N, C-alpha and C positions, 0 to 999 in steps of 0.2 A: 412566484417561483421561477427558477432559471429555465431557459428554453433547453430543449433536449440537445441541440447541437453543441451548445456551450457546455452542458453537463458531460456529454461524451468527450469532448476535447479536454476538459479538465481531469476526467478520470484516466484518460490515455496518458496525459502529461504526468499524472500521479503514479503511473505504473500499474493501474488495476488491470487485472487479466481480461481477456476478450470475453470468456464466459461470465465473469462478474458484470461487465459492461452490458451484455445481452440481457442478463437478469435484471439490471437496474433499467434498462430500456422497457422491458415488459412492464415493471412495477410503475414507471413513469407514464406509459401509454394507458395503463389501466386505472391511473389515478389511486394507486395503492401507496400512499404517502408513508405509512408505517413500515410497510415491506422495503420501500426504497430506502428509508432511513437505515434499517437493519443491514441492507446490502452495502450501503456507503460505510457504515461502521465496520462491517466485516472486512472491507477493502482497507480501512484505516488500520485495523489490528494486523492485517497481513503486512501492511507497510512498516508498521512499529516493530513486528517481529523480525523483519529483514534488517531493520536498523540495529537491533539488539545482536543479531548474528554477525553483522559487520563489525560491531564494536568488540565481540568476543575475538574475531579475527585480528583486529588491530591490537588488542590486549596481548594476544599470543605473539604477534610480531614485536611489540614493544618489549616483551619478556626476552625474546631471542636477542634483540638489539643490546638490551642491558647485560645479558649473559656473555655475549660476544665481547662487548666492550670492556667487561671486567675480567676477561680471559678465563 
């Protein structure tokens, strides 16, 4: 298993929230591998949701660019 310092750094770099990191640390320290995996998967879902929201924003901008270009 990855050491906690490396896991914390990776979670921080991945944009996980501080509360999520604290939950993960609790699960890590208590050896709750299943809960830790759920926490990590939840962080992943949050990141994917953010990507989808950014994609929607880009789609809206692309639409405005096309409409402006076509007059």
